[in-house]
ZADRENPA-748274 format. One record per residue (C-alpha): x, y, z; residue in one letter. Coordinates in steps of 0.1 Angstrom, whole numbers, padded with zeros to 4 digits, always signed. Layout:
<rs>
XYZA...
</rs>
This chain:
<rs>
-0586-0460+0114M-0560-0461+0140P-0524-0440+0133N-0489-0454+0147T-0467-0430+0158Q-0427-0437+0165F-0390-0422+0164T-0360-0436+0145H-0332-0417+0137H-0338-0380+0149G-0370-0387+0129F-0408-0388+0134K-0428-0412+0113F-0467-0409+0115L-0484-0445+0099V-0520-0441+0086L-0535-0476+0096G-0522-0502+0120S-0482-0506+0124L-0491-0539+0121R-0501-0542+0088A-0483-0519+0071L-0453-0537+0057R-0482-0557+0038S-0500-0522+0028S-0472-0510+0011F-0475-0532-0018R-0514-0527-0018S-0508-0491-0008H-0537-0488+0014T-0513-0468+0039C-0497-0437+0039A-0466-0430+0057L-0458-0391+0063L-0421-0380+0077V-0416-0353+0097V-0382-0338+0106P-0377-0344+0147Y-0357-0329+0168R-0358-0328+0209K-0337-0299+0220N-0315-0274+0201L-0281-0285+0211T-0293-0318+0191S-0288-0308+0159H-0259-0311+0143S-0249-0275+0125A-0214-0270+0112D-0207-0248+0151N-0230-0257+0178P-0230-0220+0192R-0246-0211+0156D-0279-0230+0171T-0277-0228+0206M-0300-0205+0228A-0283-0175+0242F-0284-0179+0278T-0281-0144+0290G-0251-0118+0300F-0226-0124+0321S-0224-0088+0336T-0238-0059+0344E-0218-0036+0324K-0224-0026+0292L-0204-0013+0264V-0210+0023+0259G-0218+0042+0224L-0225+0069+0206P-0261+0077+0200P-0255+0085+0166E-0249+0051+0160L-0285+0043+0162F-0299+0074+0153S-0276+0076+0122E-0256+0052+0113V-0273+0019+0119I-0309+0026+0102P-0292+0033+0073A-0267-0001+0069I-0284-0021+0045S-0253-0051+0042L-0251-0075+0067P-0214-0074+0067S-0211-0038+0074E-0230-0041+0104L-0216-0064+0125K-0183-0048+0114V-0189-0018+0123T-0207-0032+0163L-0177-0058+0164H-0149-0020+0157I-0169-0001+0187F-0166-0030+0206Y-0130-0033+0202R-0126+0000+0205L-0142+0001+0238S-0119-0019+0257R-0087+0003+0250Q-0071+0024+0272R-0054+0056+0257G-0061+0075+0228T-0067+0080+0199P-0082+0041+0201R-0077+0023+0168R-0076-0007+0151V-0060-0021+0123S-0068-0040+0091W-0041-0073+0108E-0060-0076+0141E-0097-0075+0130L-0088-0101+0099L-0074-0122+0136G-0106-0118+0155D-0122-0149+0162R-0157-0142+0170V-0153-0116+0141L-0147-0138+0121R-0174-0161+0127R-0195-0137+0132S-0188-0127+0089L-0191-0164+0083R-0228-0166+0094A-0236-0140+0071V-0224-0164+0041S-0210-0198+0040K-0202-0196+0001L-0179-0164+0003R-0146-0155+0024P-0142-0141+0053V-0118-0116+0043E-0139-0105+0014E-0167-0097+0038L-0145-0078+0055L-0132-0059+0031I-0170-0055+0020E-0183-0043+0056G-0148-0022+0064L-0154-0003+0026D-0188+0007+0031A-0185+0017+0066A-0153+0039+0062V-0176+0054+0029R-0204+0065+0052R-0181+0078+0074N-0185+0062+0105T-0147+0055+0107F-0120+0069+0096L-0090+0050+0078L-0056+0058+0081L-0027+0042+0065A+0008+0048+0083L+0044+0032+0076P+0055+0008+0098D+0090-0006+0086A+0091-0026+0058S+0047-0019+0051R+0023+0002+0061V-0006-0002+0082V-0038+0006+0081N-0060+0022+0109W-0099+0022+0118Y-0106+0045+0140L-0142+0059+0151A-0149+0094+0129N-0151+0119+0155T-0134+0150+0160A-0106+0143+0183A-0098+0116+0159N-0100+0140+0123R-0075+0163+0139T-0052+0133+0154W-0052+0119+0114S-0044+0155+0095E-0017+0160+0121Q-0005+0121+0114M-0009+0128+0076T+0011+0160+0077L+0034+0147+0100A+0040+0122+0071R+0043+0143+0048S+0071+0162+0062A+0090+0129+0070L+0089+0118+0036S+0115+0126+0011P+0110+0150-0017N+0108+0138-0052E+0137+0139-0074V+0127+0147-0104L+0137+0127-0136A+0174+0139-0149D+0160+0145-0186T+0197+0150-0195R+0207+0121-0227P+0224+0091-0213S+0264+0097-0229L+0261+0066-0245M+0230+0082-0269T+0249+0117-0269L+0282+0102-0287Y+0260+0083-0313E+0237+0112-0322Q+0272+0138-0324N+0299+0118-0333I+0292+0081-0342G+0287+0047-0334L+0300+0035-0299V+0321+0000-0299T+0330-0018-0274P+0365-0009-0270M+0349+0029-0265L+0327+0016-0238V+0347+0020-0205D+0366+0050-0221E+0334+0066-0223L+0322+0058-0188R+0358+0062-0174E+0355+0101-0192A+0316+0102-0175E+0330+0093-0139E+0359+0121-0142T+0343+0156-0158Y+0304+0170-0155P+0283+0162-0179P+0277+0197-0193E+0316+0192-0201W+0310+0166-0219I+0283+0176-0238E+0302+0208-0251A+0331+0190-0262A+0307+0169-0283M+0295+0204-0297R+0323+0212-0301E+0339+0188-0320A+0306+0186-0343V+0313+0223-0352R+0351+0216-0360A+0344+0188-0385N+0364+0163-0356A+0337+0139-0351R+0357+0113-0327S+0363+0103-0290W+0403+0115-0295R+0395+0149-0304Y+0363+0153-0277V+0391+0133-0253R+0419+0165-0258K+0388+0190-0256V+0386+0180-0222L+0421+0174-0210E+0425+0209-0217R+0394+0217-0204W+0407+0204-0174A+0446+0221-0177A+0436+0253-0184N+0396+0257-0173G+0369+0268-0201R+0372+0301-0212Q+0337+0295-0231D+0320+0288-0202A+0288+0305-0188P+0292+0324-0156N+0329+0313-0155R+0346+0331-0127A+0380+0353-0135E+0409+0333-0126R+0434+0358-0117P+0467+0360-0139I+0501+0339-0125D+0524+0369-0132I+0552+0350-0124E+0543+0324-0153R+0553+0353-0172Y+0579+0372-0157T+0602+0343-0145N+0597+0322-0171G+0622+0311-0201E+0609+0350-0218Y+0603+0371-0186G+0625+0392-0198D+0599+0398-0232L+0575+0403-0211F+0589+0430-0189R+0608+0449-0216R+0573+0462-0225G+0568+0466-0183S+0568+0488-0161D+0587+0468-0136E+0577+0486-0104R+0542+0478-0110D+0555+0437-0110L
</rs>
């Protein structure tokens, strides 16, 4: 039985039997039709990106990228994730094109790299490129292929990736120490209760009219004075803000006589000897000492 071949819309058709008898044979099932996908060349195939299926034409330069030997003897043999392999090789490619030290690349630079994005998209068209990049970077950092250093930059923090070399480890440690030295010291939280809470615990309910007076006192007197004045009001069984305020005013005018570590105030001799009752004080004293 003669066979007939023909091509239509990119497919090759093989007819087992004569082409003339094809139509009549379909109904009587006396011939078979074999459909074979056919492609004339690589560039005519429909794909998401023609570059993904085009044959590589060769390198454009004799200058090759220098890579550390441990990358091939220790790192790459242990890599199983395609995302980690592609990210690792691409970072070394970017570092080789830099000048100055330390050579480093940021997360933002990698995420915006069009070549790396196309490379990761070939790993999986169902997963987001950002997810594949995170997966590859995390695996490479856990493997200690790269060092991760987070440094503040204005109002944000930038994640930098460096090859794990002795010089880069030293630089990272110095930057970490410098960042710690420049960061503000931690401020311990004030465990002292608020004035409102202190008043309600010792004196009574805080009324709306009393709020302004309490705030004014808080700005005028030291916190320990207010707390001590309330304790004195409790001891005197005079639980009112008027009593507390009088105590504070007296201390402000005359000083706290019961304050711990209170510096001794000099005696104002003129106050006692030149006043209305000056003669009474001077009568029992040696005037030469005054």
